[in-house]
C-alpha positions as CSV (number, residue, x, y, z in Angstrom):
1,M,-55.9,-13.7,3.1
2,M,-54.5,-14.1,6.1
3,K,-51.7,-16.6,5.5
4,L,-50.7,-14.5,2.3
5,K,-50.8,-11.1,4.3
6,I,-48.1,-12.8,7.1
7,K,-45.4,-14.1,3.9
8,I,-46.1,-10.7,2.7
9,I,-45.2,-8.7,5.8
10,I,-42.5,-11.6,7.0
11,S,-40.4,-10.5,3.4
12,L,-40.8,-7.2,3.9
13,L,-38.4,-7.6,7.8
14,L,-36.2,-9.5,5.7
15,I,-35.6,-7.3,3.8
16,A,-35.4,-4.7,7.0
17,F,-33.8,-7.1,7.9
18,P,-30.5,-8.6,6.5
19,V,-30.1,-12.4,8.5
20,V,-25.4,-11.8,9.9
21,S,-23.6,-14.8,8.6
22,S,-19.3,-15.4,10.7
23,K,-18.3,-18.3,8.2
24,A,-17.3,-15.9,5.6
25,Q,-13.3,-15.8,6.2
26,E,-12.1,-12.7,7.8
27,L,-11.0,-9.2,5.7
28,N,-8.1,-9.6,7.9
29,D,-7.0,-12.7,6.1
30,Y,-6.8,-10.8,3.1
31,L,-4.9,-8.8,3.8
32,K,-2.6,-11.2,5.5
33,I,-2.2,-12.4,1.6
34,A,-2.2,-9.7,0.1
35,A,1.2,-9.2,2.5
36,E,2.6,-12.7,1.6
37,N,1.9,-12.4,-1.8
38,N,1.8,-9.4,-3.7
39,P,4.5,-8.7,-6.2
40,E,5.4,-4.7,-5.6
41,L,4.9,-5.5,-2.5
42,Q,8.0,-8.4,-2.3
43,S,9.2,-6.0,-4.9
44,A,10.4,-2.4,-2.7
45,Y,11.7,-5.2,0.4
46,T,13.6,-6.6,-2.4
47,S,15.1,-2.9,-3.1
48,F,15.3,-2.3,0.8
49,E,17.5,-5.5,1.4
50,A,19.5,-4.2,-2.0
51,A,20.3,-1.3,0.0
52,L,22.0,-3.2,2.6
53,Q,24.5,-3.9,0.2
54,Q,25.4,-0.5,-0.4
55,S,26.8,0.5,3.1
56,P,29.9,-1.8,3.2
57,Q,30.1,-1.6,-0.2
58,V,31.2,2.2,0.1
59,A,32.1,1.7,3.6
60,S,35.2,0.1,2.6
61,L,38.5,1.3,1.9
62,P,39.6,0.9,-1.4
63,D,42.0,-2.5,-2.5
64,P,45.7,-2.1,-1.7
65,T,48.2,-2.5,-4.6
66,L,50.6,-4.7,-5.2
67,T,53.8,-4.4,-7.9
68,L,56.0,-7.3,-9.0
69,S,59.3,-5.7,-10.7
70,A,61.4,-9.0,-12.2
71,F,63.9,-7.2,-14.3
72,G,65.0,-8.9,-17.9
73,R,69.2,-7.5,-17.2
74,M,69.9,-6.7,-13.3
75,V,70.4,-3.6,-12.6
76,E,74.4,-3.3,-10.8
77,T,74.3,-1.6,-6.8
78,R,76.6,-0.9,-4.5
79,L,75.4,-4.2,-2.5
80,G,74.9,-6.3,-5.8
81,A,72.8,-7.1,-8.7
82,Q,68.8,-6.4,-7.9
83,E,67.2,-9.4,-9.5
84,A,63.0,-8.5,-8.3
85,R,61.8,-5.7,-6.3
86,F,57.9,-5.8,-4.9
87,S,55.7,-2.7,-3.7
88,F,53.3,-3.0,-1.9
89,T,51.0,0.6,-1.4
90,Q,47.8,1.2,0.7
91,M,45.5,4.2,1.0
92,F,43.5,5.8,3.4
93,P,40.9,7.8,2.2
94,W,40.5,11.6,4.4
95,F,39.4,11.0,8.1
96,G,36.1,10.3,8.3
97,T,35.2,9.7,4.6
98,L,34.0,6.1,5.5
99,K,32.2,7.4,7.5
100,T,29.8,9.9,5.9
101,K,30.0,7.1,3.3
102,R,28.4,4.9,5.6
103,D,26.2,6.6,7.1
104,A,24.9,7.4,3.4
105,A,23.7,4.2,2.3
106,N,21.9,3.5,5.6
107,L,20.0,6.4,5.9
108,L,19.1,5.3,1.8
109,A,18.1,2.3,2.7
110,E,16.2,3.4,5.6
111,A,14.2,5.5,3.1
112,R,12.9,2.2,0.9
113,F,11.8,0.9,3.7
114,Q,9.8,4.0,4.7
115,E,9.1,3.6,0.8
116,Y,8.0,0.0,1.1
117,L,6.5,0.9,4.8
118,A,3.8,3.2,2.6
119,K,3.6,0.6,-0.4
120,R,1.8,-1.6,2.1
121,A,-0.4,0.7,4.0
122,N,-1.4,1.7,0.4
123,L,-2.2,-2.3,-0.6
124,F,-4.1,-2.8,2.5
125,F,-5.9,0.2,1.8
126,E,-7.2,-0.9,-1.9
127,V,-8.1,-4.1,-0.3
128,K,-9.6,-3.1,2.0
129,K,-11.3,-0.8,-0.5
130,A,-12.6,-3.9,-3.7
131,Y,-13.1,-5.6,-0.7
132,A,-15.9,-2.9,0.1
133,E,-16.6,-3.4,-3.5
134,L,-17.7,-6.3,-3.3
135,F,-19.4,-6.9,-0.2
136,A,-21.9,-3.8,-1.3
137,I,-22.9,-6.2,-4.8
138,Q,-23.1,-9.3,-3.3
139,Q,-25.6,-6.9,-1.3
140,S,-27.0,-5.5,-3.8
141,I,-28.2,-8.8,-5.2
142,L,-29.1,-10.6,-2.1
143,L,-31.6,-8.1,-1.2
144,K,-32.7,-8.2,-5.0
145,E,-33.3,-11.9,-4.5
146,K,-35.1,-11.3,-1.3
147,N,-36.8,-8.6,-3.1
148,M,-38.0,-11.3,-6.2
149,D,-39.9,-13.4,-2.9
150,I,-41.9,-10.2,-2.1
151,L,-42.8,-9.4,-6.2
152,D,-44.1,-13.5,-6.1
153,S,-45.8,-12.4,-2.6
154,Y,-47.7,-9.4,-4.8
155,R,-48.4,-11.5,-7.8
156,E,-50.2,-14.1,-5.7
157,L,-52.1,-11.5,-4.5
158,S,-52.7,-9.4,-7.1
159,L,-53.7,-12.5,-8.8
160,S,-56.5,-13.6,-5.1
161,K,-57.9,-10.5,-6.2
162,F,-57.9,-10.4,-9.6
163,R,-60.1,-14.8,-9.4
164,S,-62.3,-12.8,-7.2
165,G,-63.4,-10.1,-9.0
166,S,-62.1,-6.9,-6.5
167,S,-58.9,-5.9,-8.5
168,K,-57.5,-5.6,-12.0
169,M,-55.7,-8.0,-13.9
170,V,-52.9,-5.0,-15.0
171,D,-51.7,-4.8,-11.4
172,V,-50.8,-8.1,-12.0
173,V,-49.1,-7.6,-15.1
174,R,-47.7,-4.6,-13.3
175,V,-46.0,-6.9,-10.5
176,D,-44.8,-9.4,-13.9
177,I,-42.5,-5.9,-15.4
178,K,-41.3,-5.5,-12.3
179,R,-40.4,-9.1,-11.3
180,D,-38.8,-9.2,-14.8
181,E,-36.6,-5.5,-14.1
182,A,-35.1,-7.6,-10.5
183,L,-33.6,-11.1,-12.2
184,T,-32.4,-8.7,-15.3
185,E,-30.4,-6.7,-12.7
186,I,-29.2,-9.5,-10.4
187,A,-27.9,-11.9,-13.5
188,I,-25.5,-8.1,-14.8
189,E,-24.8,-7.4,-10.9
190,E,-24.2,-11.2,-10.8
191,E,-21.5,-11.5,-13.4
192,Q,-20.6,-7.8,-11.7
193,L,-19.5,-9.8,-8.4
194,E,-18.0,-12.7,-10.2
195,S,-15.2,-9.6,-12.4
196,L,-14.5,-8.3,-9.1
197,K,-14.1,-11.4,-7.4
198,R,-11.2,-12.0,-10.8
199,R,-9.6,-8.4,-9.8
200,F,-9.3,-9.3,-6.7
201,N,-7.2,-11.7,-6.4
202,L,-5.1,-11.0,-8.6
203,L,-4.5,-7.4,-6.6
204,L,-3.8,-11.0,-3.7
205,N,-1.4,-12.2,-6.6
206,R,-3.3,-15.7,-6.0
207,N,-5.4,-17.5,-8.8
208,K,-7.9,-15.0,-10.4
209,E,-10.9,-18.3,-9.8
210,A,-10.2,-19.4,-6.4
211,S,-13.2,-19.1,-4.1
212,V,-13.4,-15.5,-2.4
213,G,-15.6,-15.5,0.7
214,I,-17.3,-12.0,1.4
215,Q,-18.5,-11.1,5.2
216,D,-22.7,-10.2,6.0
217,T,-21.3,-7.4,7.2
218,L,-18.9,-4.6,7.7
219,V,-19.0,-2.4,10.7
220,L,-17.9,1.2,11.3
221,D,-16.3,2.8,14.0
222,E,-18.2,4.7,16.3
223,Q,-15.4,5.6,18.4
224,L,-13.8,7.7,15.5
225,Q,-14.8,11.5,15.7
226,P,-13.8,12.6,11.5
227,E,-14.7,16.2,13.2
228,L,-12.3,16.4,16.4
229,M,-9.8,14.7,14.3
230,N,-6.6,17.6,14.1
231,T,-5.4,17.3,10.7
232,E,-1.7,18.8,10.8
233,Q,-1.1,16.2,12.9
234,A,-2.3,13.0,12.3
235,F,0.3,11.6,9.8
236,N,3.4,13.2,11.2
237,E,4.5,10.0,11.1
238,H,3.3,8.7,7.2
239,P,6.0,7.0,5.6
240,E,5.5,8.6,2.6
241,L,6.8,11.9,5.2
242,A,9.9,10.1,6.9
243,K,11.2,8.6,3.3
244,F,11.8,12.4,2.0
245,D,12.9,12.5,6.0
246,K,15.8,9.8,5.7
247,E,16.8,11.4,2.0
248,R,16.6,14.3,3.1
249,E,19.2,13.4,5.9
250,A,21.3,10.4,3.2
251,Y,22.2,13.8,0.8
252,E,23.3,15.8,4.4
253,H,26.1,13.0,5.2
254,R,26.8,13.4,0.5
255,A,27.5,16.6,1.2
256,K,30.2,16.4,3.7
257,T,31.5,13.1,2.1
258,A,31.6,15.0,-0.9
259,Q,34.3,18.2,1.1
260,K,36.4,15.8,3.1
261,S,36.4,13.1,-0.2
262,G,38.0,16.8,-1.6
263,L,41.1,17.0,0.8
264,P,44.6,14.4,0.0
265,N,43.9,10.6,0.5
266,I,46.5,9.3,2.3
267,G,49.4,6.0,1.2
268,I,51.3,4.3,3.2
269,G,53.6,1.3,1.2
270,L,56.2,-1.1,1.4
271,D,59.6,-2.0,-1.5
272,Y,60.9,-4.8,-1.5
273,A,64.2,-5.3,-3.5
274,I,65.9,-8.9,-3.6
275,I,69.3,-8.5,-3.4
276,S,72.2,-10.8,-5.3
277,E,75.6,-11.2,-3.6
278,R,78.5,-9.6,-5.9
279,T,81.0,-12.1,-6.8
280,D,83.9,-10.4,-7.4
281,M,84.1,-7.9,-4.1
282,N,83.1,-8.3,-0.5
283,P,81.1,-4.8,0.8
284,P,79.8,-4.9,4.6
285,G,76.0,-5.4,3.8
286,N,76.3,-8.1,0.6
287,G,74.0,-9.9,-1.1
288,Q,71.3,-7.4,1.7
289,D,68.0,-7.0,0.4
290,V,66.9,-3.4,0.3
291,I,63.5,-2.7,2.3
292,M,61.6,0.2,2.3
293,P,58.5,2.1,3.6
294,M,57.2,5.2,1.8
295,V,54.4,7.9,1.7
296,S,52.0,8.9,-0.4
297,V,49.6,11.7,-0.5
298,T,47.0,12.3,-3.0
299,L,46.7,16.0,-4.7
300,P,43.0,17.2,-5.3
301,I,43.9,20.1,-6.7
302,F,41.3,19.7,-9.5
303,R,38.2,21.1,-7.7
304,K,35.5,20.9,-10.4
305,K,34.7,17.6,-9.8
306,Y,34.0,18.0,-6.1
307,K,32.2,21.1,-6.1
308,A,29.9,19.2,-8.3
309,A,29.7,16.9,-6.2
310,E,28.7,19.2,-2.9
311,K,26.1,21.0,-4.8
312,E,24.6,18.6,-6.4
313,A,24.0,17.0,-2.5
314,V,22.9,20.0,-2.1
315,L,19.9,20.1,-4.8
316,M,18.7,16.7,-3.2
317,Q,18.2,17.8,0.1
318,E,16.1,20.7,-1.2
319,A,14.5,18.5,-3.4
320,A,13.6,16.0,-0.7
321,I,12.1,18.7,1.3
322,K,10.2,20.2,-1.8
323,N,8.9,16.8,-2.3
324,K,7.7,15.9,1.2
325,E,5.8,19.5,1.5
326,A,4.6,18.3,-1.9
327,T,3.1,14.8,-0.1
328,K,2.3,16.7,3.2
329,N,-0.1,19.0,0.9
330,Q,-1.1,16.2,-0.8
331,L,-2.0,13.5,2.5
332,Q,-3.7,16.9,3.6
333,S,-6.1,17.2,1.1
334,D,-6.5,13.0,0.5
335,L,-7.5,12.9,4.3
336,E,-9.8,16.4,4.8
337,A,-11.8,14.5,1.3
338,A,-11.9,11.1,3.8
339,L,-13.1,12.8,6.1
340,Y,-15.7,14.7,5.1
341,D,-17.3,10.7,2.6
342,L,-16.7,9.5,6.4
343,V,-19.1,12.4,7.7
344,K,-21.4,11.8,4.8
345,A,-21.9,8.3,5.0
346,K,-23.0,8.7,8.5
347,K,-25.4,11.2,8.6
348,Q,-26.6,8.7,5.8
349,L,-27.2,5.9,7.2
350,N,-28.7,7.5,9.7
351,L,-31.1,9.3,7.3
352,Y,-31.5,5.2,5.6
353,K,-32.4,3.8,8.9
354,R,-35.0,5.7,9.4
355,Q,-36.8,6.1,6.1
356,I,-36.8,2.3,6.0
357,E,-38.5,1.8,9.1
358,S,-41.1,4.3,7.8
359,S,-41.8,2.1,3.9
360,V,-41.7,-0.4,6.3
361,Q,-45.1,0.5,8.1
362,A,-46.1,2.5,5.8
363,N,-45.9,-0.3,3.5
364,K,-47.9,-2.7,5.8
365,L,-50.9,-0.3,6.2
366,L,-51.3,-0.2,1.8
367,V,-50.6,-3.9,1.5
368,S,-53.9,-4.5,4.1
369,A,-55.5,-2.0,2.8
370,F,-55.1,-3.9,-0.7
371,S,-56.3,-7.2,1.7
372,N,-58.8,-5.0,2.8
373,D,-60.2,-3.5,-0.9
374,D,-59.0,0.0,-0.1
375,G,-56.1,0.6,-1.7
376,D,-54.7,1.3,-4.4
377,F,-52.1,-1.7,-5.5
378,E,-50.0,1.2,-7.4
379,E,-48.6,2.3,-4.2
380,I,-47.6,-0.3,-3.3
381,L,-45.4,-1.6,-5.2
382,E,-44.0,2.5,-5.6
383,M,-43.1,1.9,-2.3
384,N,-41.9,-1.4,-1.8
385,Q,-39.6,-0.1,-5.6
386,D,-38.5,2.0,-2.6
387,I,-37.9,0.5,0.2
388,L,-35.7,-1.8,-2.3
389,L,-34.4,1.3,-3.1
390,F,-32.8,3.5,0.6
391,K,-31.6,-0.3,1.6
392,I,-29.6,-0.5,-1.5
393,Q,-29.1,3.6,-1.1
394,Q,-28.1,2.0,2.5
395,L,-25.5,-0.4,1.1
396,E,-23.9,2.4,-0.7
397,A,-23.3,4.7,1.5
398,L,-21.8,1.7,4.8
399,K,-19.4,1.4,1.7
400,T,-18.5,4.5,1.2
401,G,-18.0,5.5,5.0
402,F,-16.2,1.8,5.2
403,T,-13.7,3.1,2.4
404,A,-12.9,6.1,4.5
405,E,-12.2,4.8,7.5
406,A,-9.8,2.9,5.6
407,K,-7.6,5.1,4.1
408,M,-7.9,7.1,7.1
409,E,-6.0,4.4,8.6
410,Y,-3.6,4.5,5.3
411,L,-3.1,8.0,5.7
412,S,-2.3,8.1,9.5
413,A,-0.3,5.2,9.0
414,K,-2.6,2.5,11.7
415,T,-1.6,-0.2,9.3
416,Q,-1.7,-2.8,11.6
417,N,1.7,-5.7,11.0
418,Y,-0.6,-8.0,8.9
419,D,3.5,-9.5,6.9
420,E,4.6,-12.0,8.8
421,T,7.0,-12.6,7.1
422,K,9.3,-9.4,7.1
């Protein structure tokens, strides 16, 4: 009987304080895989690279024009007949126009890069959130498997007491009911764990049947003090906000471009005519080819398109400002929610720790009393169920706290660069 009591106490200690292993793959490894493989993130970076190609397109001079004229019937001049004429013209936009176009294109490319950074930060949050789900389910399964050992010990104890005539067979039946319930819960959670692993692998864009290693513990940042955080300043450098700043600056340059586009363009050209020699007479310069410099100016008299382009740029600036304001409000709202979740999780973790320690001590006393024919076996089962419930709630609180910290990292743009290819 003493050996059986020792076995039960050891099982209680195991469920109260699970063993930590360091063999599982680190979370940072998965973040790196996600940064390298996720197709949505790759698409965002490709869009940024494509936007970089706009600058050389808009900042280049228009192509020059070369015209060749050949006369079917020669045009006579005093110096001879014209055989052919070549015209070359290069147009130049108003001073500073190309620079404003280039600056606008570069700023829009920077906006696409900030969009990429925002997507990467959100991807890291999603990976951490999914990983926390995996951790909670796996640890819940382990807890319930260890609880099965405790229930087996209780069954052995109640059966021994029944055989000695100091207990009822109903106590054994109660344990069997709890064991059957636990086995069903374990089977359901194992299916859920496999489903979560497949979804996790899809998030990493790899084979959904690939092995997923999970750490045996998650650690909250004890140095993080949510109540001391300034939610107004926390995400000033968030890429979602920086993106709208770059867009606003880009449209400022587009407005300047629209103004300059309404000014004349200047063209510089050269005409070259081939003249054949006259045979009937020999005037001075007989047969001399003609070279004629030219200057042309466009006349932007149709003003509606220029005014519309400038107005469009001004409206897009206003849209970027409003988008930034709306996004900042949403980020602040999300941060407030994450702060609340983190504070709540830390308080719950402390509460459940105290409850588990007290419940384990109480259950030891109940088992000892029942072994000495002075206790209620049903109370033992209820207390054991309470311990298991507290441990599962502790896991949920840890998962919530870890997810809240990950959300705060995303919102404050404090994500590490796990993508070594960029």
